[in-house]
PyMOL Python script that loads the backbone (N, CA, C, O; Angstrom):
from pymol import cmd

cmd.read_pdbstr("""\
ATOM      1  N   MET A   1     147.032 130.434  67.899  1.00  0.00           N
ATOM      2  CA  MET A   1     148.038 128.891  68.645  1.00  0.00           C
ATOM      3  C   MET A   1     146.701 129.160  70.020  1.00  0.00           C
ATOM      4  O   MET A   1     146.059 130.167  70.320  1.00  0.00           O
ATOM      5  N   LYS A   2     146.705 127.976  70.501  1.00  0.00           N
ATOM      6  CA  LYS A   2     145.905 127.887  71.194  1.00  0.00           C
ATOM      7  C   LYS A   2     147.156 127.546  72.893  1.00  0.00           C
ATOM      8  O   LYS A   2     148.310 127.209  72.626  1.00  0.00           O
ATOM      9  N   ILE A   3     146.815 127.660  74.220  1.00  0.00           N
ATOM     10  CA  ILE A   3     147.721 127.156  75.417  1.00  0.00           C
ATOM     11  C   ILE A   3     146.985 126.199  76.074  1.00  0.00           C
ATOM     12  O   ILE A   3     146.155 126.808  76.750  1.00  0.00           O
ATOM     13  N   THR A   4     146.801 124.426  76.297  1.00  0.00           N
ATOM     14  CA  THR A   4     146.109 123.539  77.069  1.00  0.00           C
ATOM     15  C   THR A   4     147.016 123.897  78.968  1.00  0.00           C
ATOM     16  O   THR A   4     148.047 123.224  78.952  1.00  0.00           O
ATOM     17  N   VAL A   5     146.923 124.538  80.140  1.00  0.00           N
ATOM     18  CA  VAL A   5     146.636 123.061  81.566  1.00  0.00           C
ATOM     19  C   VAL A   5     145.639 122.387  81.105  1.00  0.00           C
ATOM     20  O   VAL A   5     144.523 122.539  80.609  1.00  0.00           O
ATOM     21  N   GLU A   6     146.726 121.222  81.569  1.00  0.00           N
ATOM     22  CA  GLU A   6     145.766 120.124  82.083  1.00  0.00           C
ATOM     23  C   GLU A   6     145.469 120.054  83.740  1.00  0.00           C
ATOM     24  O   GLU A   6     144.356 119.642  84.067  1.00  0.00           O
ATOM     25  N   LYS A   7     146.337 120.407  84.709  1.00  0.00           N
ATOM     26  CA  LYS A   7     146.521 120.597  86.170  1.00  0.00           C
ATOM     27  C   LYS A   7     147.275 121.685  86.208  1.00  0.00           C
ATOM     28  O   LYS A   7     148.216 122.224  85.625  1.00  0.00           O
ATOM     29  N   SER A   8     146.119 121.905  87.604  1.00  0.00           N
ATOM     30  CA  SER A   8     146.325 123.681  88.558  1.00  0.00           C
ATOM     31  C   SER A   8     147.564 123.336  89.238  1.00  0.00           C
ATOM     32  O   SER A   8     147.658 124.095  90.202  1.00  0.00           O
ATOM     33  N   LEU A   9     149.156 122.068  89.156  1.00  0.00           N
ATOM     34  CA  LEU A   9     149.535 121.965  89.795  1.00  0.00           C
ATOM     35  C   LEU A   9     151.178 122.680  89.145  1.00  0.00           C
ATOM     36  O   LEU A   9     151.938 122.618  88.179  1.00  0.00           O
ATOM     37  N   LYS A  10     150.990 123.367  90.523  1.00  0.00           N
ATOM     38  CA  LYS A  10     153.096 124.099  89.700  1.00  0.00           C
ATOM     39  C   LYS A  10     154.571 123.197  90.193  1.00  0.00           C
ATOM     40  O   LYS A  10     154.404 122.799  91.345  1.00  0.00           O
ATOM     41  N   LEU A  11     155.185 123.010  89.942  1.00  0.00           N
ATOM     42  CA  LEU A  11     156.144 122.030  90.316  1.00  0.00           C
ATOM     43  C   LEU A  11     156.858 122.528  91.051  1.00  0.00           C
ATOM     44  O   LEU A  11     156.846 123.759  91.073  1.00  0.00           O
ATOM     45  N   PRO A  12     157.616 121.930  91.801  1.00  0.00           N
ATOM     46  CA  PRO A  12     158.587 121.961  92.938  1.00  0.00           C
ATOM     47  C   PRO A  12     159.747 123.407  92.731  1.00  0.00           C
ATOM     48  O   PRO A  12     160.674 123.101  91.981  1.00  0.00           O
ATOM     49  N   VAL A  13     159.786 124.122  92.989  1.00  0.00           N
ATOM     50  CA  VAL A  13     161.161 125.496  92.718  1.00  0.00           C
ATOM     51  C   VAL A  13     162.020 125.173  92.134  1.00  0.00           C
ATOM     52  O   VAL A  13     161.917 124.632  91.033  1.00  0.00           O
ATOM     53  N   ARG A  14     162.557 125.296  92.425  1.00  0.00           N
ATOM     54  CA  ARG A  14     164.101 125.325  91.082  1.00  0.00           C
ATOM     55  C   ARG A  14     165.198 126.490  91.587  1.00  0.00           C
ATOM     56  O   ARG A  14     164.749 127.616  91.376  1.00  0.00           O
ATOM     57  N   SER A  15     166.400 126.489  92.144  1.00  0.00           N
ATOM     58  CA  SER A  15     167.656 127.516  92.855  1.00  0.00           C
ATOM     59  C   SER A  15     167.937 126.932  92.263  1.00  0.00           C
ATOM     60  O   SER A  15     167.543 125.843  91.844  1.00  0.00           O
ATOM     61  N   PHE A  16     169.418 128.116  91.936  1.00  0.00           N
ATOM     62  CA  PHE A  16     170.293 128.486  91.282  1.00  0.00           C
ATOM     63  C   PHE A  16     171.140 129.377  91.523  1.00  0.00           C
ATOM     64  O   PHE A  16     170.818 130.243  90.710  1.00  0.00           O
ATOM     65  N   PRO A  17     172.221 129.859  92.221  1.00  0.00           N
ATOM     66  CA  PRO A  17     173.247 130.059  92.462  1.00  0.00           C
ATOM     67  C   PRO A  17     173.129 131.665  91.219  1.00  0.00           C
ATOM     68  O   PRO A  17     172.748 131.600  90.050  1.00  0.00           O
ATOM     69  N   ASN A  18     173.499 132.716  91.821  1.00  0.00           N
ATOM     70  CA  ASN A  18     173.664 133.877  91.559  1.00  0.00           C
ATOM     71  C   ASN A  18     175.115 134.707  91.274  1.00  0.00           C
ATOM     72  O   ASN A  18     176.067 135.215  91.867  1.00  0.00           O
ATOM     73  N   LYS A  19     174.579 134.467  89.954  1.00  0.00           N
ATOM     74  CA  LYS A  19     176.379 134.769  89.171  1.00  0.00           C
ATOM     75  C   LYS A  19     177.307 135.667  89.537  1.00  0.00           C
ATOM     76  O   LYS A  19     178.509 135.441  89.676  1.00  0.00           O
ATOM     77  N   ASN A  20     176.407 137.307  89.786  1.00  0.00           N
ATOM     78  CA  ASN A  20     176.599 138.468  90.216  1.00  0.00           C
ATOM     79  C   ASN A  20     176.975 138.253  92.129  1.00  0.00           C
ATOM     80  O   ASN A  20     178.046 138.814  92.359  1.00  0.00           O
ATOM     81  N   ASP A  21     176.608 137.866  92.918  1.00  0.00           N
ATOM     82  CA  ASP A  21     175.717 137.947  94.274  1.00  0.00           C
ATOM     83  C   ASP A  21     176.794 136.441  94.624  1.00  0.00           C
ATOM     84  O   ASP A  21     176.385 136.931  95.676  1.00  0.00           O
ATOM     85  N   PRO A  22     177.337 135.687  94.741  1.00  0.00           N
ATOM     86  CA  PRO A  22     177.719 135.054  95.929  1.00  0.00           C
ATOM     87  C   PRO A  22     177.058 134.504  97.169  1.00  0.00           C
ATOM     88  O   PRO A  22     177.537 133.570  97.811  1.00  0.00           O
ATOM     89  N   THR A  23     175.961 135.110  97.470  1.00  0.00           N
ATOM     90  CA  THR A  23     175.961 134.909  98.247  1.00  0.00           C
ATOM     91  C   THR A  23     173.629 134.607  98.380  1.00  0.00           C
ATOM     92  O   THR A  23     172.837 134.029  99.125  1.00  0.00           O
ATOM     93  N   ALA A  24     173.599 135.208  97.490  1.00  0.00           N
ATOM     94  CA  ALA A  24     172.462 134.804  96.406  1.00  0.00           C
ATOM     95  C   ALA A  24     171.687 133.650  95.942  1.00  0.00           C
ATOM     96  O   ALA A  24     172.270 132.598  96.203  1.00  0.00           O
ATOM     97  N   ARG A  25     170.425 133.478  95.266  1.00  0.00           N
ATOM     98  CA  ARG A  25     170.806 132.715  94.478  1.00  0.00           C
ATOM     99  C   ARG A  25     169.582 133.253  94.093  1.00  0.00           C
ATOM    100  O   ARG A  25     168.972 133.925  94.925  1.00  0.00           O
ATOM    101  N   TRP A  26     168.753 132.952  92.141  1.00  0.00           N
ATOM    102  CA  TRP A  26     168.218 132.887  91.846  1.00  0.00           C
ATOM    103  C   TRP A  26     166.830 132.001  91.779  1.00  0.00           C
ATOM    104  O   TRP A  26     166.972 131.240  90.822  1.00  0.00           O
ATOM    105  N   TYR A  27     165.053 131.698  92.632  1.00  0.00           N
ATOM    106  CA  TYR A  27     163.929 130.702  92.105  1.00  0.00           C
ATOM    107  C   TYR A  27     163.323 130.744  91.201  1.00  0.00           C
ATOM    108  O   TYR A  27     163.369 131.600  90.317  1.00  0.00           O
ATOM    109  N   ILE A  28     162.484 129.591  91.292  1.00  0.00           N
ATOM    110  CA  ILE A  28     162.342 129.694  89.382  1.00  0.00           C
ATOM    111  C   ILE A  28     160.774 128.390  89.688  1.00  0.00           C
ATOM    112  O   ILE A  28     160.778 127.165  89.803  1.00  0.00           O
ATOM    113  N   ALA A  29     159.413 129.607  89.733  1.00  0.00           N
ATOM    114  CA  ALA A  29     158.690 128.482  89.865  1.00  0.00           C
ATOM    115  C   ALA A  29     157.797 128.218  88.219  1.00  0.00           C
ATOM    116  O   ALA A  29     157.656 129.226  87.526  1.00  0.00           O
ATOM    117  N   GLU A  30     157.294 126.998  87.733  1.00  0.00           N
ATOM    118  CA  GLU A  30     156.659 126.221  86.720  1.00  0.00           C
ATOM    119  C   GLU A  30     156.082 126.437  86.861  1.00  0.00           C
ATOM    120  O   GLU A  30     155.675 127.077  87.831  1.00  0.00           O
ATOM    121  N   GLN A  31     155.233 125.783  85.335  1.00  0.00           N
ATOM    122  CA  GLN A  31     153.237 125.034  85.380  1.00  0.00           C
ATOM    123  C   GLN A  31     154.196 124.501  83.855  1.00  0.00           C
ATOM    124  O   GLN A  31     154.942 125.114  83.091  1.00  0.00           O
ATOM    125  N   GLN A  32     153.497 122.418  83.948  1.00  0.00           N
ATOM    126  CA  GLN A  32     153.473 122.173  82.679  1.00  0.00           C
ATOM    127  C   GLN A  32     152.257 122.875  81.599  1.00  0.00           C
ATOM    128  O   GLN A  32     151.102 123.039  81.991  1.00  0.00           O
ATOM    129  N   ALA A  33     152.661 123.212  80.349  1.00  0.00           N
ATOM    130  CA  ALA A  33     151.256 123.273  79.751  1.00  0.00           C
ATOM    131  C   ALA A  33     151.560 122.257  78.536  1.00  0.00           C
ATOM    132  O   ALA A  33     152.502 121.465  78.540  1.00  0.00           O
ATOM    133  N   LEU A  34     150.330 122.444  77.177  1.00  0.00           N
ATOM    134  CA  LEU A  34     150.781 121.696  75.915  1.00  0.00           C
ATOM    135  C   LEU A  34     150.005 123.336  74.651  1.00  0.00           C
ATOM    136  O   LEU A  34     148.957 123.981  74.627  1.00  0.00           O
ATOM    137  N   MET A  35     151.369 123.319  73.798  1.00  0.00           N
ATOM    138  CA  MET A  35     150.765 124.455  72.983  1.00  0.00           C
ATOM    139  C   MET A  35     150.839 123.910  71.500  1.00  0.00           C
ATOM    140  O   MET A  35     151.724 123.325  70.875  1.00  0.00           O
ATOM    141  N   PHE A  36     148.895 124.552  71.016  1.00  0.00           N
ATOM    142  CA  PHE A  36     148.895 124.004  69.657  1.00  0.00           C
ATOM    143  C   PHE A  36     149.453 124.906  68.680  1.00  0.00           C
ATOM    144  O   PHE A  36     149.070 126.074  68.609  1.00  0.00           O
ATOM    145  N   LYS A  37     150.161 124.522  68.074  1.00  0.00           N
ATOM    146  CA  LYS A  37     150.217 125.200  67.052  1.00  0.00           C
ATOM    147  C   LYS A  37     149.178 125.136  65.638  1.00  0.00           C
ATOM    148  O   LYS A  37     149.433 124.334  64.740  1.00  0.00           O
ATOM    149  N   ASP A  38     148.694 125.516  65.605  1.00  0.00           N
ATOM    150  CA  ASP A  38     147.584 125.569  63.907  1.00  0.00           C
ATOM    151  C   ASP A  38     147.983 124.821  62.975  1.00  0.00           C
ATOM    152  O   ASP A  38     147.260 123.828  62.883  1.00  0.00           O
ATOM    153  N   ASP A  39     148.832 124.846  62.219  1.00  0.00           N
ATOM    154  CA  ASP A  39     149.892 124.415  61.651  1.00  0.00           C
ATOM    155  C   ASP A  39     151.051 122.389  62.116  1.00  0.00           C
ATOM    156  O   ASP A  39     151.763 121.719  61.367  1.00  0.00           O
ATOM    157  N   SER A  40     150.589 122.126  63.850  1.00  0.00           N
ATOM    158  CA  SER A  40     151.059 120.637  64.034  1.00  0.00           C
ATOM    159  C   SER A  40     149.687 120.345  64.397  1.00  0.00           C
ATOM    160  O   SER A  40     148.635 120.897  64.717  1.00  0.00           O
ATOM    161  N   LYS A  41     150.538 118.490  64.062  1.00  0.00           N
ATOM    162  CA  LYS A  41     149.293 117.679  64.222  1.00  0.00           C
ATOM    163  C   LYS A  41     149.151 117.273  65.882  1.00  0.00           C
ATOM    164  O   LYS A  41     148.122 117.261  66.558  1.00  0.00           O
ATOM    165  N   TYR A  42     150.620 116.930  66.314  1.00  0.00           N
ATOM    166  CA  TYR A  42     150.785 116.845  68.254  1.00  0.00           C
ATOM    167  C   TYR A  42     151.502 118.264  68.813  1.00  0.00           C
ATOM    168  O   TYR A  42     152.262 118.929  68.109  1.00  0.00           O
ATOM    169  N   PRO A  43     151.167 118.587  70.078  1.00  0.00           N
ATOM    170  CA  PRO A  43     150.956 119.461  70.766  1.00  0.00           C
ATOM    171  C   PRO A  43     152.877 119.753  71.323  1.00  0.00           C
ATOM    172  O   PRO A  43     153.556 118.733  71.437  1.00  0.00           O
ATOM    173  N   ASP A  44     153.476 120.972  71.580  1.00  0.00           N
ATOM    174  CA  ASP A  44     154.408 121.160  72.048  1.00  0.00           C
ATOM    175  C   ASP A  44     154.266 120.776  73.839  1.00  0.00           C
ATOM    176  O   ASP A  44     153.300 121.249  74.438  1.00  0.00           O
ATOM    177  N   LYS A  45     155.117 120.050  74.472  1.00  0.00           N
ATOM    178  CA  LYS A  45     154.937 120.074  76.321  1.00  0.00           C
ATOM    179  C   LYS A  45     156.770 121.482  76.297  1.00  0.00           C
ATOM    180  O   LYS A  45     157.934 121.586  75.911  1.00  0.00           O
ATOM    181  N   PHE A  46     155.254 122.419  77.307  1.00  0.00           N
ATOM    182  CA  PHE A  46     156.434 123.734  77.707  1.00  0.00           C
ATOM    183  C   PHE A  46     156.597 123.389  79.365  1.00  0.00           C
ATOM    184  O   PHE A  46     156.415 122.355  80.009  1.00  0.00           O
ATOM    185  N   ASN A  47     156.998 124.659  79.713  1.00  0.00           N
ATOM    186  CA  ASN A  47     157.211 124.812  81.459  1.00  0.00           C
ATOM    187  C   ASN A  47     156.751 126.892  81.709  1.00  0.00           C
ATOM    188  O   ASN A  47     157.277 127.969  81.989  1.00  0.00           O
ATOM    189  N   ILE A  48     155.693 126.387  81.418  1.00  0.00           N
ATOM    190  CA  ILE A  48     155.111 128.169  82.113  1.00  0.00           C
ATOM    191  C   ILE A  48     156.035 129.268  82.991  1.00  0.00           C
ATOM    192  O   ILE A  48     155.852 129.150  84.202  1.00  0.00           O
ATOM    193  N   ASN A  49     156.742 130.040  82.708  1.00  0.00           N
ATOM    194  CA  ASN A  49     157.340 130.716  83.990  1.00  0.00           C
ATOM    195  C   ASN A  49     156.562 131.578  84.799  1.00  0.00           C
ATOM    196  O   ASN A  49     156.003 132.544  84.280  1.00  0.00           O
ATOM    197  N   LEU A  50     156.454 131.327  86.093  1.00  0.00           N
ATOM    198  CA  LEU A  50     155.909 131.046  87.480  1.00  0.00           C
ATOM    199  C   LEU A  50     155.962 132.421  88.226  1.00  0.00           C
ATOM    200  O   LEU A  50     155.234 133.178  88.869  1.00  0.00           O
ATOM    201  N   ALA A  51     156.974 132.328  87.865  1.00  0.00           N
ATOM    202  CA  ALA A  51     158.150 133.333  89.168  1.00  0.00           C
ATOM    203  C   ALA A  51     159.313 133.267  88.675  1.00  0.00           C
ATOM    204  O   ALA A  51     159.409 132.072  88.399  1.00  0.00           O
ATOM    205  N   PHE A  52     160.730 133.996  88.236  1.00  0.00           N
ATOM    206  CA  PHE A  52     161.903 134.113  88.551  1.00  0.00           C
ATOM    207  C   PHE A  52     162.577 135.152  89.507  1.00  0.00           C
ATOM    208  O   PHE A  52     163.057 136.050  88.814  1.00  0.00           O
ATOM    209  N   THR A  53     162.795 135.368  90.854  1.00  0.00           N
ATOM    210  CA  THR A  53     162.678 135.859  91.091  1.00  0.00           C
ATOM    211  C   THR A  53     164.027 135.116  92.779  1.00  0.00           C
ATOM    212  O   THR A  53     164.181 133.986  93.242  1.00  0.00           O
ATOM    213  N   SER A  54     164.612 136.360  93.104  1.00  0.00           N
ATOM    214  CA  SER A  54     166.127 136.428  94.234  1.00  0.00           C
ATOM    215  C   SER A  54     164.790 135.776  95.274  1.00  0.00           C
ATOM    216  O   SER A  54     165.089 134.769  95.917  1.00  0.00           O
ATOM    217  N   ASP A  55     163.061 136.440  95.475  1.00  0.00           N
ATOM    218  CA  ASP A  55     162.390 136.228  97.284  1.00  0.00           C
ATOM    219  C   ASP A  55     162.623 133.988  96.830  1.00  0.00           C
ATOM    220  O   ASP A  55     162.319 133.658  95.684  1.00  0.00           O
ATOM    221  N   GLU A  56     162.845 133.485  97.269  1.00  0.00           N
ATOM    222  CA  GLU A  56     162.069 132.281  97.778  1.00  0.00           C
ATOM    223  C   GLU A  56     161.127 131.994  97.996  1.00  0.00           C
ATOM    224  O   GLU A  56     160.500 131.184  97.312  1.00  0.00           O
ATOM    225  N   ASN A  57     160.570 132.709  99.307  1.00  0.00           N
ATOM    226  CA  ASN A  57     158.997 133.153  98.945  1.00  0.00           C
ATOM    227  C   ASN A  57     157.695 133.338  98.775  1.00  0.00           C
ATOM    228  O   ASN A  57     156.587 132.920  99.111  1.00  0.00           O
ATOM    229  N   GLU A  58     158.679 134.738  97.619  1.00  0.00           N
ATOM    230  CA  GLU A  58     158.410 135.035  96.041  1.00  0.00           C
ATOM    231  C   GLU A  58     157.262 133.562  95.477  1.00  0.00           C
ATOM    232  O   GLU A  58     156.063 133.293  95.555  1.00  0.00           O
ATOM    233  N   ALA A  59     159.039 132.653  94.673  1.00  0.00           N
ATOM    234  CA  ALA A  59     159.338 131.597  94.262  1.00  0.00           C
ATOM    235  C   ALA A  59     157.582 130.563  94.841  1.00  0.00           C
ATOM    236  O   ALA A  59     156.604 130.252  94.161  1.00  0.00           O
ATOM    237  N   ASN A  60     157.920 130.301  96.468  1.00  0.00           N
ATOM    238  CA  ASN A  60     156.967 129.050  96.493  1.00  0.00           C
ATOM    239  C   ASN A  60     155.606 129.837  96.087  1.00  0.00           C
ATOM    240  O   ASN A  60     154.887 129.429  95.175  1.00  0.00           O
ATOM    241  N   ASN A  61     155.304 131.056  96.879  1.00  0.00           N
ATOM    242  CA  ASN A  61     153.425 131.476  96.513  1.00  0.00           C
ATOM    243  C   ASN A  61     153.369 131.530  95.702  1.00  0.00           C
ATOM    244  O   ASN A  61     152.145 131.600  95.587  1.00  0.00           O
ATOM    245  N   ALA A  62     153.641 131.558  95.011  1.00  0.00           N
ATOM    246  CA  ALA A  62     153.113 131.597  92.885  1.00  0.00           C
ATOM    247  C   ALA A  62     152.027 131.041  92.258  1.00  0.00           C
ATOM    248  O   ALA A  62     152.324 130.247  91.365  1.00  0.00           O
ATOM    249  N   LYS A  63     150.888 131.213  92.451  1.00  0.00           N
ATOM    250  CA  LYS A  63     150.277 130.528  91.962  1.00  0.00           C
ATOM    251  C   LYS A  63     150.033 129.876  90.521  1.00  0.00           C
ATOM    252  O   LYS A  63     150.223 130.513  89.485  1.00  0.00           O
ATOM    253  N   PRO A  64     149.746 129.008  90.539  1.00  0.00           N
ATOM    254  CA  PRO A  64     148.992 128.223  89.273  1.00  0.00           C
ATOM    255  C   PRO A  64     148.553 128.467  88.655  1.00  0.00           C
ATOM    256  O   PRO A  64     147.537 128.959  89.147  1.00  0.00           O
ATOM    257  N   PHE A  65     148.475 128.581  86.696  1.00  0.00           N
ATOM    258  CA  PHE A  65     147.001 128.455  86.009  1.00  0.00           C
ATOM    259  C   PHE A  65     146.167 127.378  86.331  1.00  0.00           C
ATOM    260  O   PHE A  65     146.659 126.253  86.407  1.00  0.00           O
ATOM    261  N   PRO A  66     144.233 127.678  86.656  1.00  0.00           N
ATOM    262  CA  PRO A  66     143.876 126.946  86.634  1.00  0.00           C
ATOM    263  C   PRO A  66     143.430 125.427  85.236  1.00  0.00           C
ATOM    264  O   PRO A  66     143.750 125.502  84.050  1.00  0.00           O
ATOM    265  N   GLU A  67     142.959 124.691  85.628  1.00  0.00           N
ATOM    266  CA  GLU A  67     142.705 124.473  84.431  1.00  0.00           C
ATOM    267  C   GLU A  67     142.285 124.759  83.440  1.00  0.00           C
ATOM    268  O   GLU A  67     141.229 125.329  83.718  1.00  0.00           O
ATOM    269  N   GLY A  68     142.487 124.743  81.630  1.00  0.00           N
ATOM    270  CA  GLY A  68     141.567 125.312  81.091  1.00  0.00           C
ATOM    271  C   GLY A  68     142.668 125.774  79.827  1.00  0.00           C
ATOM    272  O   GLY A  68     143.891 125.908  79.886  1.00  0.00           O
ATOM    273  N   ASN A  69     141.618 125.978  78.541  1.00  0.00           N
ATOM    274  CA  ASN A  69     142.330 127.041  77.385  1.00  0.00           C
ATOM    275  C   ASN A  69     142.674 128.249  77.783  1.00  0.00           C
ATOM    276  O   ASN A  69     142.299 129.051  78.638  1.00  0.00           O
ATOM    277  N   TYR A  70     143.699 128.173  76.733  1.00  0.00           N
ATOM    278  CA  TYR A  70     144.230 130.086  77.198  1.00  0.00           C
ATOM    279  C   TYR A  70     145.261 130.509  76.115  1.00  0.00           C
ATOM    280  O   TYR A  70     146.239 129.823  75.820  1.00  0.00           O
ATOM    281  N   GLN A  71     144.904 131.885  75.467  1.00  0.00           N
ATOM    282  CA  GLN A  71     145.803 132.314  74.439  1.00  0.00           C
ATOM    283  C   GLN A  71     146.605 133.232  75.234  1.00  0.00           C
ATOM    284  O   GLN A  71     146.559 133.579  76.415  1.00  0.00           O
ATOM    285  N   LEU A  72     147.408 133.547  74.178  1.00  0.00           N
ATOM    286  CA  LEU A  72     148.246 134.997  74.574  1.00  0.00           C
ATOM    287  C   LEU A  72     147.617 136.293  74.916  1.00  0.00           C
ATOM    288  O   LEU A  72     146.627 136.914  74.530  1.00  0.00           O
ATOM    289  N   LEU A  73     148.250 136.411  75.500  1.00  0.00           N
ATOM    290  CA  LEU A  73     147.788 138.154  74.793  1.00  0.00           C
ATOM    291  C   LEU A  73     148.934 139.301  74.119  1.00  0.00           C
ATOM    292  O   LEU A  73     150.126 139.242  74.420  1.00  0.00           O
ATOM    293  N   ASP A  74     148.561 139.997  73.482  1.00  0.00           N
ATOM    294  CA  ASP A  74     149.384 140.956  72.937  1.00  0.00           C
ATOM    295  C   ASP A  74     150.346 141.771  73.786  1.00  0.00           C
ATOM    296  O   ASP A  74     151.272 142.098  73.043  1.00  0.00           O
ATOM    297  N   THR A  75     150.548 142.262  75.061  1.00  0.00           N
ATOM    298  CA  THR A  75     151.200 142.408  75.615  1.00  0.00           C
ATOM    299  C   THR A  75     152.388 141.699  75.583  1.00  0.00           C
ATOM    300  O   THR A  75     153.465 142.291  75.648  1.00  0.00           O
ATOM    301  N   ALA A  76     152.268 139.853  75.442  1.00  0.00           N
ATOM    302  CA  ALA A  76     152.969 138.881  75.847  1.00  0.00           C
ATOM    303  C   ALA A  76     154.339 139.012  75.198  1.00  0.00           C
ATOM    304  O   ALA A  76     155.389 138.409  75.418  1.00  0.00           O
ATOM    305  N   PHE A  77     153.914 140.324  74.023  1.00  0.00           N
ATOM    306  CA  PHE A  77     155.711 139.920  73.097  1.00  0.00           C
ATOM    307  C   PHE A  77     155.819 140.772  73.362  1.00  0.00           C
ATOM    308  O   PHE A  77     154.816 141.267  73.876  1.00  0.00           O
ATOM    309  N   SER A  78     156.871 141.530  73.274  1.00  0.00           N
ATOM    310  CA  SER A  78     158.080 142.927  73.171  1.00  0.00           C
ATOM    311  C   SER A  78     159.225 142.765  73.130  1.00  0.00           C
ATOM    312  O   SER A  78     159.757 141.801  73.681  1.00  0.00           O
ATOM    313  N   VAL A  79     159.869 143.654  72.479  1.00  0.00           N
ATOM    314  CA  VAL A  79     161.295 143.695  72.450  1.00  0.00           C
ATOM    315  C   VAL A  79     162.235 143.763  73.185  1.00  0.00           C
ATOM    316  O   VAL A  79     161.974 144.555  74.091  1.00  0.00           O
ATOM    317  N   ASP A  80     163.582 143.184  73.309  1.00  0.00           N
ATOM    318  CA  ASP A  80     163.790 143.547  74.093  1.00  0.00           C
ATOM    319  C   ASP A  80     165.020 144.507  73.995  1.00  0.00           C
ATOM    320  O   ASP A  80     165.156 145.042  72.894  1.00  0.00           O
ATOM    321  N   ARG A  81     165.936 144.815  74.957  1.00  0.00           N
ATOM    322  CA  ARG A  81     166.930 146.377  75.008  1.00  0.00           C
ATOM    323  C   ARG A  81     168.054 145.556  73.857  1.00  0.00           C
ATOM    324  O   ARG A  81     168.823 146.338  73.299  1.00  0.00           O
ATOM    325  N   ASN A  82     168.156 144.500  73.585  1.00  0.00           N
ATOM    326  CA  ASN A  82     168.912 144.492  72.368  1.00  0.00           C
ATOM    327  C   ASN A  82     168.361 144.053  71.224  1.00  0.00           C
ATOM    328  O   ASN A  82     168.866 143.191  70.505  1.00  0.00           O
ATOM    329  N   GLY A  83     166.704 144.963  70.901  1.00  0.00           N
ATOM    330  CA  GLY A  83     166.535 144.248  69.718  1.00  0.00           C
ATOM    331  C   GLY A  83     165.919 142.511  69.175  1.00  0.00           C
ATOM    332  O   GLY A  83     165.511 142.166  68.066  1.00  0.00           O
ATOM    333  N   ALA A  84     166.046 141.821  70.258  1.00  0.00           N
ATOM    334  CA  ALA A  84     165.466 140.650  70.235  1.00  0.00           C
ATOM    335  C   ALA A  84     163.913 141.155  70.631  1.00  0.00           C
ATOM    336  O   ALA A  84     163.394 142.021  71.335  1.00  0.00           O
ATOM    337  N   GLY A  85     163.304 139.548  69.307  1.00  0.00           N
ATOM    338  CA  GLY A  85     161.442 138.849  70.329  1.00  0.00           C
ATOM    339  C   GLY A  85     161.368 138.381  71.192  1.00  0.00           C
ATOM    340  O   GLY A  85     161.351 137.159  71.044  1.00  0.00           O
ATOM    341  N   THR A  86     161.301 138.722  72.233  1.00  0.00           N
ATOM    342  CA  THR A  86     160.949 137.919  73.341  1.00  0.00           C
ATOM    343  C   THR A  86     159.139 137.882  74.458  1.00  0.00           C
ATOM    344  O   THR A  86     158.660 138.735  75.205  1.00  0.00           O
ATOM    345  N   CYS A  87     158.829 137.036  74.210  1.00  0.00           N
ATOM    346  CA  CYS A  87     157.348 136.170  74.441  1.00  0.00           C
ATOM    347  C   CYS A  87     157.482 135.972  76.227  1.00  0.00           C
ATOM    348  O   CYS A  87     158.301 135.509  77.020  1.00  0.00           O
ATOM    349  N   ASP A  88     156.263 136.568  76.263  1.00  0.00           N
ATOM    350  CA  ASP A  88     156.341 135.711  78.114  1.00  0.00           C
ATOM    351  C   ASP A  88     154.869 135.357  78.570  1.00  0.00           C
ATOM    352  O   ASP A  88     153.864 135.952  78.959  1.00  0.00           O
ATOM    353  N   PHE A  89     155.351 133.869  78.273  1.00  0.00           N
ATOM    354  CA  PHE A  89     154.047 133.149  77.922  1.00  0.00           C
ATOM    355  C   PHE A  89     153.091 132.579  80.028  1.00  0.00           C
ATOM    356  O   PHE A  89     152.571 131.529  80.406  1.00  0.00           O
ATOM    357  N   SER A  90     153.330 133.918  80.743  1.00  0.00           N
ATOM    358  CA  SER A  90     152.257 134.118  81.621  1.00  0.00           C
ATOM    359  C   SER A  90     151.396 135.232  81.299  1.00  0.00           C
ATOM    360  O   SER A  90     150.386 135.559  81.923  1.00  0.00           O
ATOM    361  N   LYS A  91     152.100 136.044  79.801  1.00  0.00           N
ATOM    362  CA  LYS A  91     150.063 136.385  80.356  1.00  0.00           C
ATOM    363  C   LYS A  91     149.696 136.054  79.104  1.00  0.00           C
ATOM    364  O   LYS A  91     150.116 136.263  77.966  1.00  0.00           O
ATOM    365  N   LEU A  92     148.174 135.082  79.968  1.00  0.00           N
ATOM    366  CA  LEU A  92     147.377 134.361  79.457  1.00  0.00           C
ATOM    367  C   LEU A  92     146.634 134.870  79.930  1.00  0.00           C
ATOM    368  O   LEU A  92     146.534 135.444  81.014  1.00  0.00           O
ATOM    369  N   GLU A  93     145.309 134.500  78.193  1.00  0.00           N
ATOM    370  CA  GLU A  93     144.291 134.799  79.146  1.00  0.00           C
ATOM    371  C   GLU A  93     142.771 133.249  78.514  1.00  0.00           C
ATOM    372  O   GLU A  93     142.687 132.863  77.348  1.00  0.00           O
ATOM    373  N   LYS A  94     142.183 132.914  79.262  1.00  0.00           N
ATOM    374  CA  LYS A  94     141.265 131.912  79.363  1.00  0.00           C
ATOM    375  C   LYS A  94     140.360 131.764  78.451  1.00  0.00           C
ATOM    376  O   LYS A  94     139.307 132.281  78.827  1.00  0.00           O
ATOM    377  N   LEU A  95     140.248 131.057  76.900  1.00  0.00           N
ATOM    378  CA  LEU A  95     139.295 131.095  75.960  1.00  0.00           C
ATOM    379  C   LEU A  95     138.166 130.263  76.689  1.00  0.00           C
ATOM    380  O   LEU A  95     138.214 129.114  77.126  1.00  0.00           O
ATOM    381  N   SER A  96     137.286 131.051  76.689  1.00  0.00           N
ATOM    382  CA  SER A  96     134.863 130.308  76.916  1.00  0.00           C
ATOM    383  C   SER A  96     135.121 129.307  75.426  1.00  0.00           C
ATOM    384  O   SER A  96     134.201 128.627  74.972  1.00  0.00           O
TER     385      SER A  96
END
""", "prot")
cmd.dss("prot")
cmd.show_as("cartoon", "prot")
cmd.util.cbc("prot")
cmd.orient("prot")
């Protein structure tokens, strides 16, 4: 699998209320990317999560990945507290 970043642009930061604290908000910074799977004819479009935080400045200051081709690091994969597999698409390394 290969992930391609075509533009080094961050999408506008989105926010939504924090269910546990009505006075707080969550902020999400994302970047568009393409996922090329070995057995697929066309890539899948998706958004890389650059920041998911309660700090608006942190989300605004999140840096997008430079244009290029990437692969996931082994550390991108983990198991959550419920035993479900997870993948952090922000853990990428650039392909040469």
